[in-house]
C-alpha positions, 0 to 999 in steps of 0.5 A, a space after each residue: 502527528 500526535 493522534 498517530 503515534 497515539 495509535 502507535 501506542 494502541 498497538 503497543 498496548 494490544 499486542 496480545 489482543 486483536 488489533 483494530 485497524 478501524 479503532 486506529 483509524 479512529 485513534 488518529 482521527 482518520 478513515 480506516 481506508 486513508 489510515 492503511 494507505 498512509 501507513 503503508 507509504 510511510 513505513 514501507 510495509 503493510 499495516 498487518 505485516 507490521 503488527 505481526 513483525 512487533 508481536 514476533 518481536 516481543 514473543 521472541 523476548 518471552 521465548 528467551 525468557 523460558 516461557 512455553 512456546 505453546 503458552 506464547 503462540 497462544 497469546 500472540 494470536 497463533 492457533 497452534 505451537 506448529 503455526 507460530 513456530 512457522 511464522 517465527 522462523 520465517 522472521 527470526 531464521 530459526 525456531 523458537 527451540 533454537 532461539 533459546 541457544 546462547 549467541 543465537 541472533 534474532 531480528 527485531 522490529 522496532 517501534 514506529 514513531 511518526 514526525 511531521 517535518 516540513 522544510 518547504 524545500 521540495 516542489 510538489 507539482 499537483 492538481 486538483 481535478 473534478 472527474 466525472 464518471 468513466 470506466 476502466 476497460 482492460 486486463 486485471 490481475 492481483 497482485 503484492 504490494 512492493 514499496 521499492 523497486 520492481 514487482 516481479 509479478 506485475 511485470 510478468 503479467 504486463 508481459 503476457 498482455 497480448 500487444 495487439 490487444 493492448 493497442 485496440 485498448 488505446 483506441 477506446 482511451 477518450 477521457 483524461 487521463 488517456 492512453 494506457 494506465 497502470 491502475 492499483 486499488 485496494 481489496 477490502 481488509 487487505 494491505 498486502 495486495 491490490 488489484 492491478 489493471 492495465 487498463 485505459 479510461 473511457 466512456 465506451 463500452 467494453 471489447 469482447 475478451 477484457 474487463 471493465 469496471 465502473 468509476 463514479 465522479 470524484 474528485 482526484 489529486 494528480 501528482 507529476 514527476 519524473 526520473 528513473 523507472 520504477 522508482 520515479 514512480 513510486 516516489 509520486 506515492 512517498 510524496 503524496 503521503 509525506 508532503 501533501 496530505 499532511 499539509 492538505 485538507 484531503 484523504 485519501 478516498 476509496 477508488 483506484 489509483 491511476 498511473 499514466 506514463 506521460 513520457 516514456 524513454 524506456 529506464 526513465 520518464 514522467 508520470 502522472 499519478 491520480 489519487 482519489 480523495 475526499 474532505 478530511 472531515 477530522 
């Protein structure tokens, strides 16, 4: 993980500059897409959120030290003292002026350091699938990323789907993974929100009233796991990032990630997570 830690050092060296995800990926010897996905999974927060919190941590030190608020705001990339004050209060719970009062408690985002520990005690169940082109057909929304716990926006979106319409989708599911899928796909340049689909994989045309997206042929790694929902399914992403990708010659490829529930017992069950991959050319 030497290159990844070098990328973290680059963040520290450029907190008052424009930190480019593309530059960080080059330092880490991987693609920007893979870097963003791996970082969010390993760190439990999007890359942009980590950089924002590190900047506000450093800015707090300067505020307490007496540097003018506007100077600090401009140094850390904020266009005005007002926008900086809003961001500062959102993280620290107090305004910059209040932060200067003796005894005021502030928050700090620690610097991240990556360590790779391979113990071999975890049985990771996976398979590689070469899959032809297919079509996602279903209902689509943009939702925030939630690393742990329930995603309220996503669950509300699911509740609003007409059950009869959802059942008609299942009727046209004719390729693997079959049945209803929870699909997430990252939007260009964003690591705080995703495009989420309640969909099926098919070669059929989309019925009236639903959306569709063509997915090209490609290679996928499929992880299988089970337990209490949603934590067991979220753990599949963590397993991919911490145990599988570091020891296999692949990286996360752009494209939709497919979650198929294979056994549903209400609050628990089993599922397959399909992640598109490409050869790691680093």
